[in-house]
C-alpha positions as CSV (number, residue, x, y, z in Angstrom):
1,M,-58.6,-34.5,130.2
2,I,-55.8,-35.2,127.8
3,E,-55.2,-33.0,124.8
4,L,-54.2,-35.2,121.9
5,T,-51.4,-33.5,120.1
6,T,-49.3,-36.5,119.1
7,E,-49.8,-40.0,117.7
8,A,-48.4,-41.5,120.9
9,A,-50.9,-39.6,123.1
10,W,-53.8,-40.8,120.9
11,H,-52.6,-44.4,121.0
12,D,-52.2,-44.3,124.8
13,L,-55.7,-43.0,125.2
14,Y,-57.1,-45.6,122.7
15,E,-55.4,-48.4,124.7
16,Q,-57.1,-47.2,127.9
17,S,-60.4,-48.0,126.3
18,K,-59.7,-51.7,126.8
19,D,-60.5,-51.3,130.5
20,K,-62.3,-48.0,130.7
21,T,-64.9,-45.9,128.9
22,V,-63.0,-43.3,126.9
23,L,-64.6,-40.2,125.4
24,V,-62.8,-38.3,122.6
25,F,-64.0,-34.9,121.4
26,K,-62.8,-33.4,118.1
27,H,-63.0,-29.7,118.2
28,S,-62.6,-26.9,115.7
29,T,-61.4,-23.7,117.3
30,Q,-62.8,-21.7,114.3
31,C,-66.4,-23.0,114.4
32,P,-69.3,-21.6,116.5
33,V,-71.1,-25.0,116.4
34,S,-68.0,-26.7,117.7
35,S,-67.7,-24.0,120.5
36,D,-71.3,-24.8,121.6
37,A,-70.7,-28.6,121.5
38,H,-67.4,-28.1,123.4
39,K,-69.4,-26.4,126.2
40,Q,-71.8,-29.3,126.3
41,F,-68.9,-31.8,126.4
42,L,-67.2,-29.8,129.3
43,A,-70.4,-29.7,131.2
44,F,-70.7,-33.5,131.0
45,V,-67.0,-33.9,132.0
46,E,-67.5,-31.7,135.0
47,E,-70.3,-33.8,136.3
48,N,-68.8,-37.2,135.4
49,P,-65.2,-37.5,136.5
50,D,-65.0,-41.3,136.4
51,F,-64.5,-41.6,132.6
52,V,-61.3,-41.0,130.6
53,Y,-61.4,-37.9,128.4
54,G,-59.4,-36.8,125.4
55,W,-59.8,-34.0,122.9
56,V,-58.1,-32.9,119.8
57,K,-58.1,-29.5,118.0
58,V,-58.7,-30.5,114.4
59,I,-57.0,-27.5,112.8
60,E,-54.0,-27.2,115.2
61,S,-53.4,-31.0,115.4
62,R,-54.7,-32.1,111.9
63,P,-52.4,-35.2,111.6
64,V,-53.8,-36.6,114.9
65,S,-57.3,-35.7,114.0
66,N,-57.0,-37.5,110.6
67,L,-55.3,-40.5,112.3
68,I,-58.2,-40.8,114.7
69,A,-60.7,-40.8,111.9
70,E,-58.7,-43.4,109.9
71,E,-58.1,-45.8,112.8
72,L,-61.7,-45.6,114.0
73,E,-62.8,-46.1,110.4
74,T,-65.1,-43.1,110.5
75,V,-65.7,-40.0,108.3
76,H,-64.1,-36.9,109.8
77,K,-66.5,-34.4,111.2
78,S,-66.1,-31.4,113.4
79,P,-67.3,-31.2,116.1
80,Q,-67.4,-34.9,116.7
81,L,-67.6,-37.1,119.8
82,F,-66.7,-40.7,120.2
83,V,-67.4,-43.1,123.1
84,L,-64.9,-45.9,123.0
85,K,-65.2,-49.2,124.9
86,D,-63.0,-52.3,124.4
87,K,-61.1,-50.4,121.6
88,K,-64.3,-50.0,119.6
89,V,-66.6,-47.1,118.8
90,A,-69.6,-47.7,121.1
91,W,-71.3,-44.4,120.0
92,T,-70.5,-41.4,118.0
93,T,-72.3,-38.2,117.1
94,S,-71.5,-34.8,115.8
95,H,-72.5,-31.1,115.5
96,W,-75.7,-30.1,117.3
97,D,-76.3,-33.6,118.5
98,I,-73.5,-33.3,121.0
99,T,-75.3,-32.4,124.2
100,K,-74.7,-33.2,127.8
101,E,-78.0,-35.2,127.9
102,A,-77.2,-37.2,124.7
103,I,-73.7,-38.1,126.1
104,A,-75.2,-39.2,129.4
105,K,-77.6,-41.5,127.6
106,N,-74.9,-43.1,125.5
107,V,-71.9,-43.7,127.7
């Protein structure tokens, strides 16, 4: 899993979605809802190693978090999850809807 701390890291991950399914998790280290969603995301990652994963800490890496929202043409939320395919958002969800089961149904 790639932590997205720079614009270059985000763009590299985004480019990979041309050929692979990429999941991007936006995480707030200050939010208990985000903590629970992060656990669900990690549980999915552990059971599904064949996807490409990235995550960004929205407070610590705010410029990257804002860039992701801007380039994906979405409203910033936290926690938030994106499934990217062919450089497009195939699915997105946020908050309590980020569950291992929901991710599995939508990748």
